[in-house]
C-alpha positions as CSV (number, residue, x, y, z in Angstrom):
1,M,4.6,-2.5,25.9
2,S,1.3,-0.7,26.6
3,K,-2.0,-2.6,27.2
4,I,-5.5,-1.6,26.7
5,R,-8.4,-3.7,28.3
6,I,-11.9,-3.6,26.9
7,P,-14.9,-5.4,28.3
8,R,-16.1,-8.4,26.3
9,A,-19.6,-7.0,26.5
10,V,-18.3,-4.1,24.4
11,V,-16.3,-6.0,21.9
12,V,-15.8,-9.5,20.8
13,A,-12.9,-9.1,18.3
14,A,-10.4,-6.5,19.2
15,L,-8.1,-4.7,16.7
16,V,-5.1,-2.6,17.5
17,V,-3.4,0.2,15.6
18,A,0.3,0.4,16.6
19,S,2.5,3.1,15.2
20,A,6.0,1.9,14.6
21,T,7.3,5.4,14.9
22,L,6.4,5.4,18.6
23,G,8.8,2.5,19.1
24,A,6.3,0.4,21.2
25,G,3.8,-2.4,20.8
26,V,0.3,-2.0,21.7
27,A,-2.0,-4.7,23.0
28,V,-5.8,-4.8,23.0
29,T,-7.6,-7.2,25.3
30,A,-11.3,-8.3,25.4
31,Q,-11.9,-9.4,28.9
32,D,-14.9,-9.6,31.3
33,G,-15.1,-7.1,34.1
34,A,-12.2,-4.8,32.9
35,S,-12.4,-1.1,32.5
36,N,-11.3,0.9,29.5
37,S,-8.1,2.8,29.6
38,G,-6.5,5.4,27.4
39,G,-4.2,4.6,24.5
40,S,-4.2,4.6,20.6
41,A,-6.5,1.8,19.5
42,A,-9.1,1.0,16.9
43,V,-11.8,-1.4,17.9
44,S,-13.8,-3.7,15.6
45,D,-17.2,-5.2,16.4
46,G,-16.0,-8.4,14.7
47,R,-18.2,-8.2,11.7
48,A,-16.9,-8.9,8.2
49,G,-15.6,-5.7,6.6
50,A,-14.9,-4.0,10.0
51,A,-11.3,-3.8,8.9
52,S,-10.2,-2.8,5.3
53,P,-6.6,-4.3,5.1
54,T,-6.4,-4.4,1.4
55,E,-7.3,-0.8,0.4
56,N,-4.9,1.2,-1.4
57,A,-3.1,4.0,0.5
58,F,-2.1,7.2,-1.2
59,V,1.4,8.5,-0.6
60,P,1.9,12.1,-1.7
61,I,5.4,13.2,-2.8
62,N,7.1,16.3,-3.9
63,P,6.4,16.7,-7.6
64,C,9.1,14.7,-9.3
65,R,9.7,14.2,-13.1
66,I,9.9,10.6,-14.5
67,A,9.8,11.5,-18.3
68,D,10.6,14.4,-20.6
69,T,10.7,13.6,-24.4
70,R,12.5,16.8,-25.0
71,L,15.5,15.2,-23.3
72,A,14.9,11.6,-24.4
73,G,13.1,10.1,-27.3
74,G,11.9,13.2,-29.1
75,R,8.3,14.1,-30.0
76,M,5.6,11.6,-30.0
77,T,3.9,11.2,-33.3
78,S,0.3,10.1,-34.1
79,L,-0.4,6.5,-33.0
80,Q,2.9,6.1,-31.5
81,V,3.1,4.2,-28.2
82,R,6.0,4.7,-25.6
83,Q,6.5,2.9,-22.4
84,F,8.0,4.4,-19.2
85,G,9.3,3.2,-15.9
86,M,8.4,4.8,-12.6
87,S,10.9,3.4,-10.1
88,G,14.7,3.8,-9.7
89,N,16.7,5.9,-12.1
90,T,14.5,7.5,-14.8
91,S,17.1,9.9,-16.2
92,G,17.3,7.7,-19.3
93,Q,13.7,8.8,-20.2
94,G,14.3,12.4,-19.3
95,G,13.4,12.1,-15.6
96,A,15.0,12.4,-12.3
97,A,17.7,10.0,-10.9
98,S,15.1,8.8,-8.4
99,C,11.6,9.9,-7.3
100,G,11.3,7.3,-4.5
101,I,8.4,5.5,-6.1
102,P,8.3,1.8,-5.0
103,S,8.0,-0.9,-7.7
104,V,4.9,-2.2,-5.9
105,A,3.0,1.0,-6.6
106,S,-0.3,0.2,-8.4
107,G,-1.3,3.7,-9.4
108,L,0.2,7.2,-9.8
109,E,-1.1,10.7,-9.4
110,L,0.3,12.4,-12.5
111,S,0.7,15.9,-14.0
112,V,1.0,15.4,-17.7
113,T,2.1,18.2,-20.1
114,A,1.8,18.4,-23.8
115,V,4.6,20.7,-24.9
116,D,4.8,22.6,-28.1
117,P,2.2,20.5,-29.9
118,A,2.2,20.9,-33.7
119,G,-1.6,21.0,-33.8
120,S,-4.7,19.4,-32.2
121,G,-4.4,16.0,-30.7
122,Y,-4.8,13.9,-27.5
123,L,-3.0,11.5,-25.2
124,R,-4.0,8.2,-23.5
125,L,-2.3,6.8,-20.5
126,Y,-2.7,3.3,-19.2
127,P,-0.7,0.4,-17.5
128,A,2.1,-1.0,-19.6
129,G,1.2,-4.2,-21.4
130,S,-2.6,-3.7,-20.9
131,G,-5.4,-2.9,-23.4
132,E,-5.8,0.7,-24.4
133,P,-8.8,2.5,-22.8
134,N,-11.3,4.6,-24.6
135,A,-10.8,7.5,-22.2
136,T,-8.4,10.4,-23.0
137,F,-6.1,11.8,-20.4
138,L,-5.1,15.1,-22.1
139,N,-6.4,17.1,-25.1
140,Y,-4.2,19.7,-26.8
141,A,-4.9,22.3,-29.5
142,G,-1.7,23.7,-30.8
143,R,-0.3,25.1,-27.5
144,S,1.3,23.6,-24.3
145,I,-1.3,22.4,-21.8
146,T,-1.2,20.4,-18.6
147,N,-3.7,17.9,-16.9
148,A,-3.5,16.1,-13.7
149,G,-5.1,12.8,-12.7
150,T,-4.8,9.3,-11.4
151,V,-3.5,6.5,-13.7
152,R,-3.3,2.9,-13.0
153,V,0.1,1.4,-13.7
154,R,1.7,-2.1,-13.8
155,P,3.6,-2.9,-10.5
156,G,6.9,-4.5,-10.8
157,A,9.9,-4.0,-13.1
158,S,9.9,-1.3,-15.8
159,P,8.0,-0.5,-18.0
160,N,5.1,0.4,-15.9
161,L,3.2,3.1,-17.9
162,Q,2.2,3.4,-21.5
163,V,1.3,6.6,-23.4
164,K,-0.2,6.7,-26.8
165,A,-0.4,9.9,-29.0
166,Y,-3.1,10.7,-31.5
167,Q,-3.1,13.3,-34.3
168,A,-0.6,16.2,-34.1
169,S,2.9,15.4,-32.7
170,T,3.9,16.7,-29.4
171,H,6.6,16.5,-26.6
172,V,5.3,14.9,-23.4
173,V,6.4,15.7,-19.8
174,I,5.3,13.5,-17.0
175,D,5.6,14.6,-13.3
176,V,4.5,12.4,-10.4
177,L,2.6,14.0,-7.5
178,G,2.1,10.8,-5.5
179,Y,1.5,7.1,-5.7
180,Y,-0.9,4.4,-4.5
181,V,0.3,1.2,-2.8
182,A,-1.8,-1.6,-1.5
183,N,-1.9,-2.1,2.2
184,L,-0.1,-5.1,3.4
185,M,-2.1,-7.8,5.2
186,A,-1.9,-11.5,6.5
187,V,-4.3,-14.0,7.9
188,V,-2.3,-16.6,9.7
189,S,-3.5,-19.9,11.1
190,S,-2.8,-21.0,14.7
191,T,0.0,-23.3,13.3
192,G,1.7,-20.4,11.5
193,T,0.4,-21.3,8.0
194,L,-0.4,-18.2,5.9
195,T,-4.1,-18.5,5.0
196,R,-4.2,-15.5,2.7
197,G,-2.4,-12.2,2.4
198,N,-1.0,-9.3,0.4
199,G,2.7,-8.6,0.1
200,V,3.6,-11.4,2.5
201,V,7.0,-13.1,2.1
202,S,6.6,-15.7,4.9
203,A,4.7,-16.5,8.2
204,T,6.2,-18.7,10.9
205,R,5.3,-20.0,14.3
206,D,8.3,-19.8,16.7
207,A,6.8,-21.2,19.8
208,V,3.4,-21.4,21.6
209,G,1.6,-18.1,20.8
210,T,4.6,-16.6,19.2
211,Y,4.8,-15.8,15.4
212,R,6.7,-13.8,12.8
213,V,5.2,-12.3,9.7
214,N,7.6,-10.9,6.9
215,F,6.5,-8.6,4.2
216,H,8.2,-7.6,0.9
217,R,9.0,-4.1,2.0
218,N,10.3,-2.0,5.0
219,I,7.4,-1.3,7.4
220,S,9.4,0.5,10.1
221,G,7.5,3.8,9.5
222,C,4.1,2.3,9.1
223,E,1.0,1.6,11.2
224,W,0.0,-1.8,12.3
225,E,-3.4,-3.3,13.0
226,G,-4.3,-6.8,14.2
227,G,-6.8,-9.1,15.8
228,L,-7.4,-12.7,17.0
229,H,-9.6,-13.4,14.1
230,D,-10.1,-13.6,10.3
231,P,-11.8,-10.3,9.1
232,G,-14.1,-12.4,7.1
233,V,-15.5,-14.2,10.2
234,F,-18.4,-12.7,12.2
235,F,-17.0,-13.6,15.6
236,G,-13.4,-13.1,16.9
237,T,-11.5,-14.9,19.5
238,P,-11.4,-13.4,23.0
239,G,-7.9,-12.5,24.0
240,E,-5.0,-10.3,23.3
241,I,-2.6,-9.7,20.4
242,N,0.8,-8.1,20.9
243,L,2.5,-6.5,17.8
244,A,6.0,-5.2,17.5
245,L,8.6,-4.6,14.8
246,N,10.8,-7.7,14.3
247,G,14.1,-6.7,15.7
248,S,16.0,-8.6,13.1
249,S,14.2,-7.2,10.0
250,P,12.6,-3.9,9.3
251,N,10.2,-5.8,7.0
252,G,8.6,-8.0,9.7
253,L,6.3,-8.1,12.6
254,F,6.8,-10.1,15.8
255,V,3.4,-11.3,17.0
256,Q,2.2,-12.8,20.3
257,T,-1.3,-14.1,20.9
258,R,-2.6,-14.5,24.4
259,N,-5.9,-15.9,26.0
260,P,-8.0,-13.7,28.4
261,A,-5.8,-14.9,31.3
262,G,-2.8,-13.5,29.6
263,A,-1.1,-16.7,28.8
264,L,0.5,-17.3,25.4
265,F,-1.7,-19.7,23.3
266,D,-1.9,-20.6,19.6
267,S,-4.6,-18.7,17.7
268,E,-5.5,-17.6,14.3
269,F,-4.8,-13.9,13.8
270,M,-4.9,-11.1,11.3
271,V,-2.4,-8.3,10.9
272,S,-2.5,-5.5,8.4
273,V,0.0,-2.7,7.7
274,T,-0.7,0.8,6.4
275,C,2.1,2.9,5.1
């Protein structure tokens, strides 16, 4: 496990970015009289907002079809609403057997085509089960046309996306170019209690300064960031945090918190995961 030491005069709250693909944990220490050394690390000044653990990350994919009304459902007519799923097998709606889109995705980058429209019309796309927006995603005028853009979807089980057609009937083809997924994060108290988080299944304290945080999806190919503090608190706790993939689960992190002397001690900490 590599270690990076940073003078306390330079930083109060230290953050670490650890790449799971490197197969190693990385520790960041704030300690008096130490010198900086090389390594992969991101350092925070301890102010609120220095880390952005809940931002959505965009994951591009090879274009993959999730719906084609020429193969399933037939033409969409005026004022008709259809719902579509994004995860798993979409062949029942004219799509691929799988596009690899997780059910937790909150948005999709789409390429939508109106195929052989009978005249002029337009399409609106929005999350399944939500109110219809005023904005139009695609206009057509008697010939096939494609538009690309980002659309919010409903995470979870199918259906995730709604399409509503107006005016002339048309076939609709929907291809996915990428998806958005919220970064995972957890703020855990010194006793191992989850204070707040996103995508967290559980947080536990195994022993003094030793914790495990489990998320709802595989994080083995992701990047990890952590610190001995709550990102909403101005000052962090001097010391060191060690992060490693939980050997018993690809969904979890093994966390150790150490004081400036290097000894394990119980401390509040934050971890976030970006995939």
